[in-house]
C-alpha angles and dihedrals in degrees: 000000000000128000089261090062096251119136128229135150145221132214133215139188095200105022089244105073114049131193118203115228107258093214096057151155096064105244115246094007102116115159147067142287104023119209124190125208127178116216130165094346094309130102117227121202114205119188141159110258133178094280101038132280114000132183143202131185136211139176097197106025087244107073113050129192122203115231130203115275113288095207135359121180111189090189096060139048127251118317124237136203100007126183135170125216139170122248112184104307097340138073125237126202120194133181145137124261144171133227085232129339093228094047107114091208090067106208092190116169146169112237141178137194135190128221140167088224117061089207100050127054127172113224090210088075096055119135129190116232116246107234131198131182132168092209118099116223129199108224096186092114118096091214092088118043098199115085095202132064113269127177111234129195094009114204128188113238102172137352129222124174097277101348121073130186113230137187121206144151125245138168111268125170099323109345146017111289133184118255138172125224141179115238112209113200093184091076127074114249092029110252130223112201114192117234110228 
């Protein structure tokens, strides 16, 4: 994405040399944290827009069609780092959000929600991930408002039947660091246990 919040992309044959798409930025896609998902021969672009999670679709990566909002939660501030995955016969959307960006108490969290439709999620069904780590963290710094460990920017690495391997960032000691965790879908709420 660019500094203006518009989204574009680049392609590579070797993952070392990248060519920016000449047609970008993608018109009408203004937001953060793009996530691509292929489904039924079409490519869906999910991203966090001003009102929540937005989406666009393409068949050729050139012509893009805007879709209705995927999720809007009037009780929370803008979402971050969204992604959509399939678990058995349902779809799960996860992301981070705030109660309000300007709220000095923070209230940052990692949440997920299930739906039968990968393009429509009801915020009333949101759940916060349970999170467990054995590492102790000093939260004396004022750089990170939250005084508890929270996974940020969660990415799927590998899927098992009910246990998934994740990568994410979280505040540890004095900065954001990369961690791995095991996501257990058999528990409610779903639990991320950090691998140390």
